[in-house]
N, C-alpha and C positions, 0 to 999 in steps of 0.2 A: 485723760484720763480713758479708757476702753471700755465699751458697755455690753456684756455677752449677754444674750438670750436667752431666758431661764426655760427649760424643760416643759412642754405645757403640764397643767397639773391632772390629777386624775379626773377630778370633776370637768377640766375644760373638755379633754379626751372623753366624758362621757355625752355631755353636749353634743358633739360631733356628729350629724347623720352617719349611721353607718351602712353602707352600699354595698353588696355584693353583687359580683357578675358571674355569670356563668356560660359557658357555650363557645362555639368556634370548633374546628375539627382535629384530629390527632394531627393533622400537618401544621406544625408553629404558623406564625403569621398569615392565616389562610383570612381571605376578607371578613368572615362573620368574627374572627375573634380580633383582626384592624378594629371594625366599625365598633364591638364591644371594649376594646382600651381606650378609643377613642370619647366614646360617651362616659366610662370611667371618669378619666381625665378631665372631662367637663364638670363631671360630680366634685371629681378632687378640687378644681380651679374654685368652685363656689363652697368649700371649706368642709366636704363630707371625707371621710376617711373610707377607704375603697380597700377591696378586696378582690381576685381574678381567681377562676378555677378553670383551664383551660388547655387544651390539647391534653398531655399525658396525665393531667390533673384530674381530667373527665372521664381517663381508662379506665373504667371501674368495673365488676364483676358486673352479671347481670343482678339486678335487682330483686331480693328475696328477702321474706320476713322473718327471718333466721338473724338476727342480731348477734347473735356469736362470731358469726363468719364476718363481720365488717372489717376492711383494709381501713390505714391509717388516715389515708387522702378521704374515704367515706365520710368517717367518723368528723374530720377536719370539716368537711364540706356541708354536712348536718347541723356543726355546731354551730359556724358561723353565719348559715339560713337561722337560725334559732335567734341570735345575737342581732341579726340584721334589721335595721330600720326599712330599709327598700331592697329591691332587687333589682339585677336587668339582665333579660334573657336574650342571646343570640344564637338563634337557628339557621344554618344552614339549610335552602328546600332542597331535599334529597324524595325523588319521585314524587312531588306534589306536596310535603309532610315535614314535619319535625324530624330531625335526624334522630337515629337511634340513640345514639352517643346522649345527646341533650334529654330524648326522652327518660331513657334509661336513669339520667342525674335526677332528672326531676322526679323521678319515681321513690327515690331516697326520702323524699320530705314526706313519706310514710313514716319513716322512723320518728317524726314529731307530733304523731296522733295524739299522744298523751301528755305533749307537754303543754305549759301555761298557756303560751300560743301557740296553739294545733295550727299542723301545716304552716300558709302561709299566711292566716288569717293578721288582719292588719297591717301586712304590707302593699307598700303602692311596688309594683311589677313594671317596668319599663320591657316591650314587646322588638325583636330586632328581628328580621326574616329576611337572609340574603340569599339571592339565586340567580342562575341564570337564565333569565329571562321574566317578566311583568308578572305570568301568568302562576307562574311556581310560588312566588314571594308573595301573591293576594292568599292562595292557598293555604299555606306553611303559616302566614300570620296569625289566621282565622283558628287552625290547629293550635298554637302555639297560644292564642288567648284563650282558647276553650279548657287547654290544661291550666291555666292560670285560676280560672274563674273553678275549674274542679277540687281544684287546692288550697281554694278560697281568701286567693290573694286578689288584689284591687289593680286591674290593668288599668294603667293610665290613659286617659281618652285616647290618646295619638298614642298609635302601632307604626312603627316606622320598616318599610320595605322597601329595600334596595336589592337596582338591578346590577348583577354586577360580570353583566353582560358589556354595562358602560364603560369608560375609564373614571376610576374612583382615587386611585393612590398617584404620587409621584414615585420616582425611584426613590426616594428617603423611605417612602412609606406612610405620606402626609398625605390626607385627605384633602382631594382637589373638587369633589363634587359639591358646589355651594349647597344646593334642595339636599343633598345627604345629609352635609354637616347642619345644617338648620334645622332640620326634620329632627336629626339625634338631641341635639340642645335644648330643643323645644320639648323633646319627651324627657329628658335627665329634669327639664326645670319642673314638671310638672310631678316627678318623681319626688323631688325636696319640696316641692311646695305641700305637697300630700305630708310629709312626714313634719313640715312646720305645723301644719294645720292640726294634725291628730296630739303634736304635742301642746 
């Protein structure tokens, strides 16, 4: 007698934490995108539903308050963030700060100002800063956390800074920096712990 597993019910899916990740660069498989995907994989291993917006899906027009000019991708991003229980943002460090692409994507959160859960209110937000050198990682992380605060999000106590000047991945794209992996797992744990406590 064969046993087939039933598809999860809608109620079961709704009980899963929903974690949205955004970040990276226009170059697919950039270090910041790989780190984001690793963090989302960890969240999925702990039972979360995840969705990522990276590379071309963050190549958005500059934010404008004119909502009639929204692209389909911009609408999908805002709708995902509106439903998210938690968010993970990964930015490369550009000249000591958050990249323009990531900051522009976060500016679209302004479309949630009149939402029942305005901006990122009530959401845990894990922050990852990746740059070629420690100084840029620090300033980028501080900038990213400040933006999350301004959007009413709750940055996790642990923010992760990664120096991409050091070996991070093997030839297959797997993370080989144990310290980075440990930090990312701890940060994701804090996002999920916050979601559980809030529920």
